[in-house]
C-alpha positions as CSV (number, residue, x, y, z in Angstrom):
1,M,7.9,-66.4,137.9
2,Q,8.8,-67.2,141.5
3,I,7.1,-65.0,144.2
4,T,7.2,-65.6,148.0
5,A,4.1,-65.6,150.2
6,A,5.7,-62.6,152.2
7,Q,5.7,-60.6,148.9
8,V,2.3,-61.3,148.1
9,L,1.0,-60.2,151.5
10,A,3.0,-57.2,151.6
11,W,1.6,-56.3,148.2
12,R,-2.0,-56.8,149.3
13,L,-1.3,-54.5,152.2
14,K,-0.4,-51.8,149.8
15,R,-3.3,-52.4,147.4
16,Q,-5.9,-52.5,150.2
17,F,-4.6,-49.1,151.5
18,L,-3.3,-50.7,154.7
19,S,0.5,-50.0,154.3
20,P,0.5,-47.0,153.8
21,R,-3.0,-45.7,154.9
22,T,-4.8,-43.6,152.6
23,S,-6.3,-40.1,152.1
24,A,-8.8,-41.3,149.7
25,D,-12.5,-40.9,150.1
26,V,-14.9,-43.5,151.4
27,E,-16.0,-44.3,147.9
28,E,-12.6,-45.0,146.7
29,V,-11.7,-47.3,149.6
30,V,-15.0,-49.3,149.2
31,A,-14.3,-49.5,145.4
32,R,-10.7,-50.7,145.8
33,L,-11.9,-53.4,148.5
34,C,-14.6,-54.6,146.0
35,G,-17.3,-53.8,148.4
36,V,-17.3,-54.0,152.3
37,Q,-19.3,-56.4,154.1
38,M,-22.0,-54.6,156.3
39,Q,-23.8,-57.5,158.1
40,V,-22.7,-55.7,161.2
41,T,-22.5,-51.9,160.5
42,S,-19.8,-51.2,162.9
43,A,-17.5,-53.8,161.3
44,A,-17.9,-52.0,158.0
45,H,-17.1,-48.7,159.6
46,T,-14.0,-50.2,161.2
47,T,-12.8,-51.8,157.9
48,I,-13.0,-48.3,156.2
49,A,-11.4,-46.4,159.3
50,S,-8.5,-49.0,159.4
51,R,-7.4,-47.8,156.1
52,Q,-7.7,-44.0,156.5
53,K,-4.8,-41.8,157.7
54,K,-7.4,-39.9,159.8
55,P,-10.2,-42.3,160.6
56,D,-13.5,-40.7,159.6
57,T,-16.4,-42.7,158.3
58,S,-19.0,-40.0,158.0
59,G,-18.7,-40.3,154.3
60,V,-20.7,-43.6,154.5
61,A,-23.9,-41.9,155.5
62,T,-23.3,-39.1,152.9
63,G,-22.7,-41.6,150.1
64,L,-25.8,-43.6,150.8
65,E,-27.8,-40.4,150.9
66,R,-26.6,-39.1,147.6
67,G,-26.5,-42.6,145.9
68,S,-22.8,-42.9,145.4
69,L,-22.8,-45.8,147.7
70,I,-25.4,-48.7,148.0
71,K,-26.0,-51.3,150.6
72,T,-27.4,-54.6,149.2
73,W,-27.2,-58.2,149.4
74,A,-24.2,-59.1,147.1
75,M,-21.2,-61.4,147.5
76,R,-21.7,-64.7,149.3
77,G,-25.2,-63.6,150.0
78,T,-24.2,-61.1,152.7
79,L,-25.0,-57.5,153.1
80,H,-22.3,-55.2,151.4
81,L,-21.6,-51.5,151.2
82,C,-20.6,-51.1,147.5
83,R,-19.7,-48.2,145.3
84,A,-22.8,-47.5,143.2
85,D,-21.0,-47.3,139.9
86,R,-19.3,-50.8,140.4
87,V,-22.0,-52.9,142.2
88,A,-24.0,-53.9,139.0
89,G,-21.3,-56.1,137.6
90,C,-20.9,-58.0,140.8
91,L,-24.6,-58.5,141.3
92,A,-24.6,-59.9,137.7
93,L,-22.0,-62.5,138.3
94,V,-23.6,-63.5,141.6
95,A,-27.0,-63.9,139.9
96,E,-25.7,-65.9,137.1
97,A,-25.1,-68.8,139.6
98,R,-28.9,-68.9,139.9
99,S,-28.7,-70.6,143.4
100,W,-32.4,-70.2,143.8
101,T,-32.9,-72.9,141.1
102,K,-31.1,-75.6,142.9
103,P,-33.6,-78.3,144.4
104,S,-32.0,-78.0,147.8
105,W,-32.8,-74.3,147.9
106,Q,-36.3,-74.8,146.7
107,K,-37.0,-77.4,149.2
108,T,-35.5,-75.2,152.1
109,F,-37.4,-71.9,151.2
110,G,-40.5,-73.2,149.6
111,A,-40.2,-71.1,146.3
112,S,-39.7,-72.3,142.8
113,P,-37.7,-70.5,140.2
114,A,-41.0,-69.3,138.8
115,D,-42.1,-67.8,142.1
116,I,-38.8,-65.9,142.1
117,D,-39.4,-64.6,138.6
118,R,-42.7,-63.4,139.6
119,L,-41.6,-62.0,142.9
120,T,-38.7,-60.0,141.1
121,E,-41.3,-58.4,138.9
122,A,-43.8,-57.5,141.8
123,V,-41.1,-56.3,144.0
124,G,-39.5,-54.1,141.3
125,E,-42.9,-52.5,140.5
126,I,-43.9,-52.0,144.2
127,L,-40.8,-50.4,145.3
128,Q,-40.1,-48.2,142.3
129,G,-39.7,-44.7,143.6
130,T,-40.4,-45.4,147.3
131,A,-39.2,-47.2,150.3
132,L,-41.0,-49.8,152.4
133,T,-40.3,-51.7,155.6
134,R,-40.3,-55.4,155.4
135,E,-43.7,-55.5,156.9
136,E,-45.1,-53.0,154.5
137,L,-43.6,-54.6,151.6
138,V,-45.0,-58.1,152.5
139,T,-48.5,-56.4,153.1
140,E,-48.2,-55.1,149.4
141,L,-47.1,-58.5,148.1
142,L,-49.9,-60.6,149.9
143,R,-52.4,-58.6,147.8
144,H,-51.1,-61.1,145.2
145,K,-52.6,-64.3,146.4
146,E,-49.9,-66.5,144.8
147,F,-47.4,-65.2,147.2
148,K,-49.3,-66.3,150.2
149,K,-47.7,-69.8,150.3
150,I,-44.2,-68.1,151.0
151,E,-45.5,-65.5,153.5
152,D,-43.5,-67.0,156.4
153,E,-40.2,-66.9,154.4
154,L,-41.0,-63.2,153.1
155,R,-41.3,-62.2,156.7
156,S,-38.1,-64.0,157.8
157,G,-35.5,-61.6,159.0
158,W,-32.9,-63.8,157.0
159,G,-34.1,-62.4,153.9
160,A,-33.6,-65.7,151.9
161,L,-36.3,-64.8,149.4
162,L,-35.2,-61.3,148.8
163,K,-31.5,-62.0,148.2
164,P,-32.3,-63.1,144.7
165,L,-34.1,-60.1,144.0
166,A,-31.1,-58.0,145.1
167,W,-28.8,-59.9,142.9
168,R,-31.1,-59.3,140.0
169,G,-31.2,-55.6,140.6
170,A,-34.7,-55.4,141.7
171,L,-34.2,-54.6,145.5
172,C,-31.5,-52.9,147.7
173,H,-31.6,-51.4,151.2
174,G,-33.1,-47.8,151.6
175,E,-32.9,-45.4,154.4
176,T,-33.5,-46.7,157.9
177,R,-36.7,-45.4,159.4
178,G,-36.1,-45.3,163.2
179,N,-34.5,-48.7,163.9
180,R,-36.3,-50.4,161.0
181,I,-34.6,-51.2,157.7
182,T,-36.5,-50.3,154.5
183,F,-36.1,-51.5,150.9
184,T,-36.3,-49.7,147.6
185,T,-35.0,-50.2,144.2
186,P,-31.3,-49.4,143.1
187,S,-32.8,-47.1,140.2
188,T,-34.5,-45.2,143.1
189,V,-31.5,-44.4,145.1
190,V,-28.8,-44.4,142.5
191,P,-28.7,-41.5,139.8
192,E,-28.7,-43.0,136.3
193,W,-28.9,-46.5,137.5
194,P,-27.7,-48.5,134.4
195,G,-29.2,-51.8,135.1
196,L,-27.3,-55.0,135.4
197,P,-24.9,-56.0,132.4
198,T,-24.7,-59.6,131.1
199,A,-22.4,-61.8,133.3
200,E,-20.1,-62.0,130.3
201,A,-19.8,-58.2,130.1
202,A,-19.3,-57.8,133.8
203,A,-16.7,-60.6,134.4
204,P,-13.6,-58.9,133.1
205,D,-14.0,-55.8,135.1
206,V,-15.0,-57.6,138.4
207,I,-12.2,-60.2,138.0
208,S,-9.7,-57.5,137.4
209,S,-10.8,-55.5,140.2
210,Y,-10.6,-58.5,142.6
211,L,-7.2,-59.5,141.5
212,S,-6.0,-55.9,141.9
213,A,-6.7,-56.0,145.6
214,Y,-6.5,-59.8,146.5
215,G,-4.3,-61.3,143.9
216,P,-2.5,-63.6,143.1
217,A,-5.5,-65.8,143.1
218,T,-7.1,-68.9,141.5
219,P,-10.6,-68.8,139.9
220,E,-11.6,-71.1,142.7
221,T,-10.5,-68.5,145.1
222,F,-12.5,-65.8,143.4
223,D,-15.6,-67.8,143.2
224,A,-15.3,-68.6,147.1
225,W,-15.3,-64.7,147.6
226,L,-18.1,-64.2,145.0
227,T,-20.6,-67.0,145.7
228,R,-19.1,-69.5,148.3
229,G,-18.0,-71.6,145.4
230,V,-21.4,-72.2,143.4
231,S,-20.8,-70.3,140.2
232,K,-21.3,-72.7,137.2
233,K,-17.9,-74.0,136.4
234,P,-18.2,-73.7,132.7
235,A,-19.0,-70.0,133.3
236,L,-16.2,-69.4,135.6
237,R,-13.6,-70.9,133.0
238,S,-15.1,-68.7,130.3
239,W,-14.9,-65.6,132.5
240,F,-11.2,-66.1,133.2
241,A,-10.5,-67.2,129.6
242,S,-11.8,-63.8,128.4
243,L,-9.1,-62.3,130.4
244,R,-6.2,-64.7,129.2
245,E,-4.2,-61.8,127.5
246,E,-4.4,-59.8,130.6
247,L,-3.4,-62.2,133.2
248,T,0.0,-63.8,134.1
249,E,0.6,-66.9,136.1
250,V,2.9,-66.8,139.1
251,E,4.2,-69.3,141.5
252,V,3.8,-68.6,145.1
253,D,5.8,-70.7,147.4
254,G,4.9,-73.5,145.0
255,Q,1.5,-72.8,144.3
256,K,0.3,-71.3,141.1
257,A,-2.0,-68.2,140.9
258,L,-3.0,-65.6,138.6
259,I,-2.3,-61.8,138.8
260,R,-3.0,-58.9,136.4
261,S,-0.1,-58.6,134.1
262,E,0.4,-54.9,134.7
263,H,1.0,-55.6,138.3
264,V,3.8,-58.5,137.8
265,D,6.8,-56.2,138.0
266,E,5.4,-54.3,141.1
267,L,4.7,-57.4,142.7
268,A,8.1,-59.0,142.0
269,A,9.7,-55.9,143.4
270,T,7.8,-55.8,146.6
271,K,9.8,-56.5,149.8
272,P,8.3,-58.3,152.8
273,S,6.5,-56.1,155.2
274,R,7.2,-55.8,158.9
275,D,4.1,-53.5,159.6
276,V,1.6,-54.4,162.3
277,H,-2.1,-54.0,161.9
278,L,-5.2,-54.5,164.2
279,L,-8.1,-55.3,162.0
280,G,-11.8,-55.5,163.0
281,P,-14.3,-58.3,162.6
282,F,-15.2,-59.1,159.1
283,D,-12.4,-57.3,157.4
284,A,-12.1,-57.3,153.7
285,Y,-8.4,-58.2,154.0
286,V,-9.6,-61.6,155.5
287,L,-12.7,-62.0,153.5
288,G,-11.3,-61.3,150.1
289,A,-8.7,-63.9,150.2
290,G,-10.8,-66.3,152.4
291,T,-9.7,-68.0,155.5
292,K,-8.4,-71.0,153.6
293,D,-5.5,-68.8,152.3
294,V,-2.7,-70.6,154.1
295,W,-0.3,-67.7,152.9
296,M,-2.4,-65.4,155.2
297,L,-3.8,-67.7,157.8
298,P,-2.0,-71.2,158.8
299,S,-4.7,-73.9,158.5
300,E,-4.3,-75.1,162.1
301,H,-5.4,-71.7,163.2
302,R,-8.4,-71.2,160.8
303,A,-11.0,-72.1,163.4
304,L,-9.8,-69.3,165.7
305,V,-10.6,-66.8,163.1
306,S,-13.5,-68.2,161.1
307,K,-15.9,-69.1,164.0
308,A,-19.4,-70.4,164.5
309,A,-22.3,-68.8,162.9
310,G,-20.1,-67.1,160.2
311,W,-18.4,-64.9,162.6
312,I,-14.9,-63.6,161.4
313,A,-12.9,-62.4,164.4
314,P,-10.7,-59.1,164.8
315,V,-7.1,-60.2,163.6
316,I,-3.7,-59.1,164.5
317,L,-1.4,-58.8,161.4
318,S,2.4,-58.9,161.3
319,G,3.6,-58.3,157.7
320,G,0.2,-59.4,156.6
321,R,0.2,-62.7,158.2
322,I,-2.5,-63.3,160.7
323,V,-0.8,-64.0,163.9
324,G,-3.6,-63.8,166.6
325,T,-6.9,-62.3,167.4
326,W,-7.9,-59.5,169.6
327,E,-11.0,-57.8,171.1
328,L,-11.7,-54.9,173.1
329,E,-12.5,-55.5,177.0
330,N,-13.5,-52.6,178.9
331,G,-11.8,-50.2,176.5
332,D,-8.5,-52.2,176.5
333,V,-7.1,-54.5,173.9
334,S,-7.2,-58.1,174.9
335,T,-5.0,-60.4,172.7
336,D,-4.8,-64.1,171.8
337,F,-1.6,-64.6,169.9
338,F,-1.1,-68.0,168.0
339,P,1.5,-70.5,169.7
340,G,4.9,-69.8,168.5
341,E,4.4,-66.3,167.3
342,K,7.3,-63.7,168.2
343,A,6.6,-60.5,170.1
344,L,5.8,-57.4,167.8
345,P,7.8,-54.4,167.5
346,S,6.6,-52.4,170.6
347,K,6.5,-49.0,168.7
348,A,4.3,-50.3,165.9
349,W,2.1,-52.2,168.3
350,S,1.6,-49.2,170.5
351,A,0.6,-47.2,167.4
352,E,-2.0,-49.8,166.4
353,V,-3.3,-50.1,169.9
354,R,-3.9,-46.2,170.1
355,R,-5.9,-46.4,166.8
356,A,-8.0,-49.1,168.2
357,T,-8.8,-47.7,171.6
358,P,-9.9,-44.5,173.1
359,R,-7.3,-44.3,175.7
360,G,-4.4,-46.2,174.0
361,P,-1.9,-48.6,175.6
362,S,-1.8,-48.5,179.3
């Protein structure tokens, strides 16, 4: 089946609650997006608010408090806000890559796979039923002499040694204590935490959820979103093979990709969009498809969106295409449109600026 890139982008806008925006609660928005990157808390709030008819992210704090949402290191090793009843499957697939067993990882961070196994067990026991700051957690761990050799990495704010523990379900973020983060276990904050499924059991649901928001896509695109492309290739092929009867291959402007079969007719009937959006930094629309998605972002402009130190710039969308970047300067929207892009419809542009600024367009 032949599909145009413009149709794909319009379909994604609809599926991701951008066109039209939604009255759904925060949990549903987070679930639809397969998690929201939360390295920068304000960016996560903006991602959610950008999809709400009436922007209000107060539900984030409420969800974290009652355990319907969870903050943890997940996809690509970055902090994410996830719906608690959906996160276990994602963690299982990330953990399956076992990135901490790679020689380069062990050399960089000074911990062997056996160290990570013992650390996972010890941290799970220490944090069960409580929440500790990093300093408090490290103090408890250093009661075990075997962890002394990795003390510096344990104290590091990058959390390299703690991420594998999060992927294995032994650790997540707890409530902040003043301006300090705390760690606890998922089973402490999430009522009836089920533990992690096997990767094979988790894959169908995670892949289906991903394709329902960011499809059509390839296994490689999915893995770039999941692990930055380090999943074991036989496992990745097996996961997609298990969904063979539920997926359909389409051709998008000459490129083959997969979509859930139940969405094929809807995608084929989708008309290109002319909607305008201002999305904040690290938005799921960009991260889900990845900045290498040329349907969304011309390759010659990728460096203007994916910047140094992993920063993903706020973007301007026209019909789902990224046509420039923007930022707030003294409360006003400052834009940097890509060369050759046409002026946007004034009414739609003004509406987006009003959403993005306290004063609206001047």
